[in-house]
C-alpha positions as CSV (number, residue, x, y, z in Angstrom):
1,M,23.8,2.2,24.5
2,E,23.2,-0.7,22.0
3,R,19.4,-0.4,22.6
4,D,19.6,3.3,21.8
5,V,21.4,2.6,18.5
6,D,18.8,-0.1,17.6
7,V,15.9,2.3,18.3
8,A,17.6,5.0,16.2
9,T,18.3,2.6,13.4
10,R,14.6,1.5,13.4
11,A,13.4,5.1,13.4
12,K,15.8,5.9,10.5
13,T,14.5,2.9,8.6
14,I,10.9,3.9,9.0
15,E,11.7,7.5,7.9
16,W,13.5,6.1,4.9
17,L,10.5,3.9,4.0
18,K,8.2,6.9,4.2
19,T,10.4,8.8,1.7
20,E,10.4,5.7,-0.6
21,I,6.6,5.7,-0.6
22,I,6.4,9.4,-1.4
23,D,9.0,8.8,-4.2
24,Q,6.9,6.0,-5.6
25,V,3.8,8.2,-5.6
26,S,5.8,10.9,-7.5
27,R,7.0,8.3,-10.0
28,L,3.5,7.0,-10.5
29,F,2.1,10.5,-11.2
30,K,4.9,11.1,-13.7
31,A,4.3,7.8,-15.4
32,M,0.6,8.5,-15.6
33,W,1.4,11.9,-17.2
34,D,3.7,10.3,-19.7
35,G,1.2,7.4,-20.3
36,S,3.9,4.7,-19.7
37,T,2.1,1.6,-18.7
38,V,5.3,-0.2,-17.8
39,R,6.4,2.7,-15.5
40,I,2.9,2.9,-14.0
41,V,2.9,-0.8,-13.1
42,D,6.5,-0.5,-11.7
43,S,5.6,2.5,-9.6
44,M,2.4,0.9,-8.3
45,A,4.3,-2.3,-7.4
46,G,6.9,-0.3,-5.6
47,L,4.2,1.7,-3.7
48,I,2.4,-1.4,-2.6
49,A,5.6,-3.2,-1.6
50,G,6.7,-0.1,0.4
51,V,3.4,0.1,2.3
52,Y,3.6,-3.6,3.2
53,I,7.2,-3.3,4.4
54,L,6.5,-0.1,6.3
55,G,3.6,-1.9,8.0
56,R,5.9,-4.7,9.0
57,R,8.4,-2.2,10.4
58,L,5.5,-0.7,12.4
59,G,4.6,-4.2,13.8
60,I,1.7,-5.0,11.4
61,S,1.9,-8.4,9.8
62,Y,1.2,-8.9,6.1
63,R,-1.7,-11.1,7.0
64,E,-3.1,-8.4,9.3
65,L,-2.8,-5.8,6.6
66,D,-4.5,-8.0,4.1
67,A,-7.3,-8.6,6.6
68,A,-7.6,-4.9,7.2
69,V,-7.8,-4.1,3.5
70,A,-10.5,-6.8,3.1
71,D,-12.5,-5.3,6.0
72,K,-12.1,-1.8,4.6
73,L,-13.4,-3.0,1.2
74,A,-16.4,-4.7,2.8
75,K,-17.2,-1.5,4.8
76,L,-16.9,0.7,1.8
77,K,-19.2,-1.6,-0.2
78,Q,-21.8,-1.6,2.6
79,E,-21.6,2.2,2.6
80,G,-22.4,2.3,-1.1
81,H,-19.1,3.6,-2.4
82,Q,-19.2,5.1,-6.0
83,L,-16.5,2.8,-7.3
84,E,-18.5,-0.2,-6.3
85,D,-21.8,1.2,-7.6
86,H,-20.4,2.2,-11.0
87,Y,-17.6,-0.3,-11.6
88,R,-17.7,-3.0,-8.9
89,D,-14.0,-2.3,-8.3
90,L,-14.3,-3.0,-4.6
91,S,-15.9,-6.4,-5.2
92,A,-13.2,-7.3,-7.8
93,L,-10.4,-6.4,-5.4
94,E,-12.1,-8.1,-2.5
95,E,-12.3,-11.3,-4.5
96,H,-8.7,-11.0,-5.6
97,I,-7.5,-10.7,-2.0
98,R,-9.7,-13.6,-0.9
99,K,-8.2,-15.9,-3.6
100,R,-4.6,-15.2,-2.7
């Protein structure tokens, strides 16, 4: 019985985290519409934190997620992604992650 409660609690936590991520996306879009830099940064920080924590609840370590993001950036660069070609955004983010 205790194991069932633990599984149910874990599932409920994951569902709650998913709604938090959606809420942060909504807040981000509203902040962008209003042009509030402070609220944009706050929403983006909440979104990133929520994704990391959801990953952890799903069994993905922060280090593993960081590595996956770095791998994804390298792959997108290799494929000639527009953001890299026009602005070098992918290289800048890749460097930021590597220096952390």
